N, C-alpha and C positions, 0 to 999 in steps of 0.2 A: 504493500500500500504506500509505503514511504517512497519507493522508487517511482510509482505512478505520479505521486505528488511532485517529485523533482522534475519529471518529464513534462508535466503540465504547467510548471511555474512560468516558463517563458510565454506560453500561450495566455495564461492569466494576466501576466504583465502587459501583454499586447492589448488584450481586451480592455483592461483597466485604463490604459493610455488612450485608447480610442474613445471610451465613454467620457472621460474627464476632458480631454482636449477637444473632442467633438462638441461637447456642451459649450465650452468656452468659445469655440469658433462660431457656433450658431448664435450665441449671445452677442458676439461682436458684430455679426451681420444683421442683428435686429430680429432674429427668428426665435421662436419658442422651442427650446431643445426637446421638451417633452412631446410637443405636438409633432414636430418634424421627425424626431427619432421614432415615434410611434408609427408614423406613416411609412418611414423607410423600413422599419421592421416588418410591418404588415405586408408591404409590397415585396419583401425579400424572402421571408421565411414562413409567413402565414398564408401565402397565396401559392396555389399549385404551380402556376406558370413561373412566378418569381423564384420559387424553390428549385424548379427544374433548370432555370437559367443559371442559378448558382452552381448546381451540379455540372452543368455544361461548361461553365467558365473554369470550374475547378479542375476538370479533366486534364487539359494541357499543362496547367500549373503543377499538378502532381508529377507528371512525367518530366517536365523541365526542371522542377524542383529537385527531383532525384538526380537529374543530369548534373546539377550543381553540387548537391550534397555529397554524393559518393566521391568525386575527386577531392572535395574539401577534407575528407577523412584521411587522404594521403598528403595533405598540405598543398593541394593544387586548386587554383581558383579558376574554374571554367566559366568565363563570361561569354562563351560563344554559343550558348543554347539557341539563340535567335537564328544564327546562320545555319546551325545543324538542323534545326526544325525546318527551315526553308529547303535545304538540300534533301532532307527526308521526304518532305511533301512532294517535291517535284519528281523524285525517283518513284515514289508510290504511285502517283498519277500516271506516269509514263508506262511503268511496268504493268500495272493493273489493266490499263487499256490494251496493252500488247497481248495479254493473256485472256482477254475477254472472249476471244473466239474459241478457246479451248474449254474453259469451264469457269463459271462465276466463282465457285469455291476456290479453285486454284488461283484465279485472278486476285481474290481477296487475300489469300495467304502470300502470294507473290508480292503484292503491294506492301504488306506489312514487313516482309523480309527485306524488300528493297529499301524501304524507308529507314530501317534500322541499320542496314549496311552503309547507306549513303551518309547518314548522320554519324555512324561509328567511324567511318573513314575520315571525316572532317575532324572529329575529336582526337582520333589516334594520330593524325598529322601534327596536331599541336603537341601531343605527347612525345613524338619523335623529335620535333624541333627542340623541345625542352631537354631531352636526354642526350641527343647527339650534338646539338649546337649551343646549348645553354640559353636558348631564347625563352624569356619569361612567358609563361602560359597566358598571363593577362594580355600582354602585347600581341601574341600570336592569335589568340582567339578573338580579340577585338578586330584585328586586321582581317581575319577569316570571315567575320560577320559581313564586312563590307565586300570582300571578294566573292563570297558565296551569293550574296544578294545580287551583285552585278552579273555574276555568271548565270544565275537562274533567269534574270531578266533578259540577258542576251540569248539564252537558249530558247526562251519563249518566243522572242521576236525572230529568231533564226529558223523557226519552223515547227516548234512544239506546240505553239498556240493554235487553237481552232480558228479557221478562217474568219476574219471579221471581228475577232474578239481578242482580249488580252489575257486569256486563260486557256488551259489545256481542254481537251475534249471532255465533255460531261460524261461521267460514268453512269452505267445503268444501275437500277435499284438493287439488283441481285448481288452486287459486289460490295454493298455498303454495310456498315454496322447497323444493327437493328435498333430502332428507336425504342426507348423504354416506355413511351406512351402506348406501345402495342400491348403491354401487360398492365400498365397503370394509367388509367384514363385521366387522372388528375394532372398528369404531365403533358397533356395534349397541347400542341402548338410549339413545343420546344424541340431543339435539336439534340437534347441529351440522349445518349445512346449507350450501347453495350461497350463503347470505348471507355466509359467510366469504370465498368467492371474490370476491363483489361488493365487500366491504370492502377486500380486498387490491388489486383493480383500481382502486378509487377512490383508495387511497393512492398507487399508481403514477401515476395521472393527476394527482393534486395535486402530486406531485414534479416532473413534467414542466411543468405549468402555472406553478408558482412559480419554476422555474429557467429556463424557456425563453420564456415568453410576456411580452407587454407588461404584462398585468395583474399578473403576478408581480413584474416589475421595479417597477411603481408601488407595489405593496404594500410591498416591501422599502425603497423610497425613502422612503415616508411614515414607516415605522417607524424609519428611520435618522435622519431630520431633517425635521420638518414645514416648517421655514423653507426648507431647501434644495429640498424637493419643490415648495413654492409658487413659488420663483423659477425652477424648471425647467418650470413650466407644468403640473404634474400636478394634476388636479382632486381635491383632498383629500376633498371631500364624497362624490364618486362612489366613491372607493376605500374610505372608511370604511364607507359603507352597503353597498357590494358585498361586501367581505370578511366583514362581520358576517352578511350574508345568506347567503353561501356556507357559512360556519360553521354557521349555523342549519339550512341544508338538509342538511348532513352529519349533524348530530345528529338531524334528522327521519328520515333513512334508518335510523338506529339503532332508531327506533320501529317502522319497518316490519320490521326484523329480528325483533322480538319478536312482532308481530302475524302476519306471514306465515311465520315460521320456527319458532316454538315454541308459543305459546299459542293461536293461531288466533282470538284476539279481543283487544280492548283492555280493560284494567282499571286502576284507579288503583294507582300504586306498583309497576308491573310491572318497572321497570328496576332496582330494588334499589340505587339510588344510583350507577349507572354514570356518569351525567352529571357527578357531583362527583369520582369517582375518576379521570375522564378528565383532570382538571387535573393530577394527579400524573403521569399518562402523558405529557402534553405537556411537562411540565417535564423529565422524564427523557429524552425524545426531543430536547430542546433545539429544539423547534419544527420539526424536520425531518420532513416527511411519511413518508419511508421508515423512519425510525427509530421512528416511532410503532408500527410492527408488532411489533418485538421488545420494546419497552417494554410494550405491551399484553399480550403473551404472558407477560412476567415477572409483572405484577400479577395476571393471570388464574391463573397457576400458584400464586402465593401464596394467592389466595382459595380455590382448590381444595385446596391443601395444608391449609388451615385446617379443612376438613371431616374430614380424616383424623386430626386431632389429638384428636378426641373419644374415640377408642379408646385414646389414650395418657394420658387424664385431664389434658391440657394445655388451658387456656382458649383458645378461638378468638380472644379479644380480643388475644392475643399477636401474631397476624398483623396486626391493625390497628396495633399498636405498631410493628411492623417497617415497615409501609407509611409511617407518619408519619415515622419516623426517616430513611427513605430520602429523603423529600422535604426534610427539614431538612439532611441531609448534602449533597445536591445543591445546595440553596440556598446553603449556606455555601461550596461549592466553585465556584459559578458564576463569581465574578470570576477565579479561577485558570483555569478552563476557557475563559473568554472571552479572557483574555490569550494563551493557547496558540493559540486559533483565529486571533486577530488577528496573532500572530507568524507563523503558517503562511501567512496571506494575503499578508503583506508579503514573505515569503521568495521 
């Protein structure tokens, strides 16, 4: 029970920050915090469509949050999830369309595999540059974001886009994720689909792998001390490239979420910045795969709540302020949270 409390402490701190600061921001804008907050809560969690949109928005955040959280356990800061997502989305759309003539089931699986391979290749490249040339992963992944975005745009205009459009050919319904509204009518009208279930299963698998497998131990060992890992015989290069590749593969799957779950095609900028918001998700989750799920739901709820603020004449940018302050508060509290975790481990 104590361990659960320690895990939920950052999330509780984030929620408390949002409630207190949100009330102050609304008061400064001349709005009633109770009225506006109640309307936002009703439109987000107490409404079937609002709840389904929160789940839909949380899905790519879970996958991209994992793409950031896992490399962080090895001491690597993957800020390239946005580019990896784009590479995965384009590969998914092209490969799924190519396999449509064979079988919709095979096309679906091929699209998923292609998205993870493309994203994984982008992530692994940053790992190789880190290991072979000493290029800091923050620099390489930032640059790869721009390179991959430009490459995807060039490929679209070079012939991958459907004639007369700026996106790939629209996929048929049989190759898409099944919408959850098929089983739960309260979610009707939303794009939330079985990609959410896939994201949750991936998070569970990541938790098991990082906690129970040799690979997870090696990742944590490298993150704790490169020198100690070297003397223990752990192949640092394999770990660095591997964990960045796994992170990129997870972000690539987020691209498949958009292509196979909502839009039915790939287009530039389809993620809306989820790859960058995932950095805040990973920080809130303190790099723990399972904690990425509630952290993603919190940020997704904030984003959805921002849409309801339009009727209250409150700027949506206030939500961005809250998101940023949450990251700053958690960053400032990290030493304290780290000391608590260390004390618990020694007890």
